[in-house]
C-alpha positions as CSV (number, residue, x, y, z in Angstrom):
1,M,-1.7,-26.0,4.0
2,T,-0.9,-25.4,7.5
3,T,-2.3,-22.7,9.8
4,D,-1.0,-21.6,13.4
5,K,-5.0,-21.0,14.2
6,S,-6.5,-23.3,16.7
7,P,-9.6,-25.4,15.5
8,Q,-11.5,-22.4,18.3
9,E,-10.0,-19.7,16.6
10,V,-10.6,-20.7,13.1
11,I,-14.4,-21.1,14.0
12,D,-14.1,-17.8,15.9
13,I,-12.9,-16.1,12.9
14,V,-15.4,-17.9,10.4
15,G,-18.2,-16.9,12.8
16,M,-17.3,-13.2,12.6
17,H,-17.5,-13.2,8.5
18,I,-20.4,-15.5,8.1
19,F,-22.3,-12.6,7.5
20,K,-20.1,-10.6,5.1
21,P,-19.3,-11.3,1.3
22,P,-18.3,-13.4,0.2
23,F,-19.7,-16.0,2.8
24,N,-23.0,-14.5,3.6
25,H,-24.5,-15.9,-0.2
26,L,-23.7,-19.5,1.5
27,L,-26.8,-18.6,3.8
28,E,-28.9,-18.1,0.7
29,D,-29.1,-21.4,-0.7
30,L,-27.8,-23.7,1.9
31,A,-28.9,-26.9,0.1
32,T,-26.2,-26.4,-2.7
33,I,-23.3,-26.6,-0.2
34,P,-21.4,-29.5,0.9
35,E,-22.5,-31.1,4.1
36,V,-19.6,-30.1,6.1
37,V,-20.0,-26.5,5.2
38,R,-23.7,-26.4,5.8
39,V,-23.8,-27.9,9.3
40,T,-20.7,-25.4,10.3
41,T,-22.4,-22.4,8.8
42,L,-26.1,-23.4,10.8
43,I,-24.5,-23.7,13.8
44,L,-22.4,-20.6,13.7
45,E,-25.2,-18.6,12.3
46,F,-27.2,-20.1,15.2
47,D,-24.6,-19.6,17.8
48,V,-24.0,-15.7,16.4
49,E,-27.3,-15.0,16.0
50,L,-28.3,-16.3,19.8
51,I,-25.2,-14.5,21.2
52,L,-26.0,-10.9,19.6
53,N,-30.0,-11.1,20.0
54,G,-31.1,-14.0,22.0
55,M,-33.7,-17.0,21.0
56,F,-36.2,-14.4,20.1
57,G,-34.1,-12.3,18.1
58,Y,-33.2,-15.6,16.1
59,L,-36.6,-16.7,15.5
60,E,-37.8,-13.3,14.3
61,N,-35.1,-12.6,12.2
62,L,-34.1,-14.2,8.6
63,T,-31.9,-16.4,10.4
64,G,-34.6,-18.0,12.0
65,H,-36.1,-19.4,8.9
66,H,-33.2,-21.8,8.9
67,F,-34.4,-23.1,12.5
68,Q,-35.4,-26.5,11.3
69,E,-32.2,-26.8,9.2
70,A,-30.3,-25.8,12.4
71,I,-31.7,-28.7,14.6
72,E,-30.9,-31.1,11.8
73,A,-27.3,-29.6,12.0
74,F,-27.2,-30.2,15.6
75,R,-28.5,-33.8,15.1
76,S,-25.8,-34.4,12.9
77,I,-23.0,-33.6,15.3
78,R,-25.0,-35.7,18.0
79,A,-25.7,-32.8,20.1
80,V,-28.8,-34.7,21.8
81,E,-29.6,-32.3,24.6
82,T,-29.2,-29.2,22.3
83,V,-31.6,-30.8,19.7
84,R,-34.2,-31.7,22.5
85,I,-34.3,-28.0,23.7
86,L,-34.6,-26.6,20.5
87,E,-37.0,-28.8,19.3
88,D,-39.3,-27.9,22.4
89,I,-38.6,-24.1,21.7
90,Q,-40.2,-24.9,18.0
91,R,-43.0,-26.7,19.6
92,Y,-43.6,-23.6,22.0
93,N,-43.2,-21.3,19.1
94,A,-45.6,-23.0,16.9
95,I,-48.1,-22.8,19.4
96,I,-47.7,-19.1,20.3
97,R,-47.7,-18.2,16.4
98,G,-50.9,-20.7,16.3
99,N,-49.5,-22.8,13.8
100,H,-50.1,-26.2,15.3
101,T,-52.9,-28.7,14.4
102,S,-53.9,-29.3,18.0
103,I,-52.9,-28.8,21.4
104,E,-53.9,-31.6,24.1
105,I,-53.9,-30.4,27.9
106,K,-53.3,-32.7,30.3
107,C,-54.4,-32.2,34.0
108,R,-53.2,-34.0,37.0
C-alpha cells in the first residue's frame, strides 16, 4: 500500500479524526492496542487537547486521565525534555490538588 501523503500529513489526518468513530474507541482501553498505536494515539491526543484547550484544559478533560500514560509515551520516543516538563507539571498539579504525601520546603 502506498500513499502520496507525507508522514506529517498522515499524522495531521489521524489527529483530526482521533476523537471520532471508529478511532475514538481506542481511547477507552489503551492497554489492549499495540504499543505503536498506543504511543501515537496518546501523543496525538495530548497534542490536540493542548492546542485546543491548553494544559489546564487537558488536565481537567477526560483525556487528562491518560496523563501518566502520555508521559510514558513521550519517554518511549525519548522526548527527554518533554518528559521532564510534564513530570514537573504532574508534581505541581498533585500539590495544587492536595494529592501529595508531603511537601519539603527549602529556604536559601
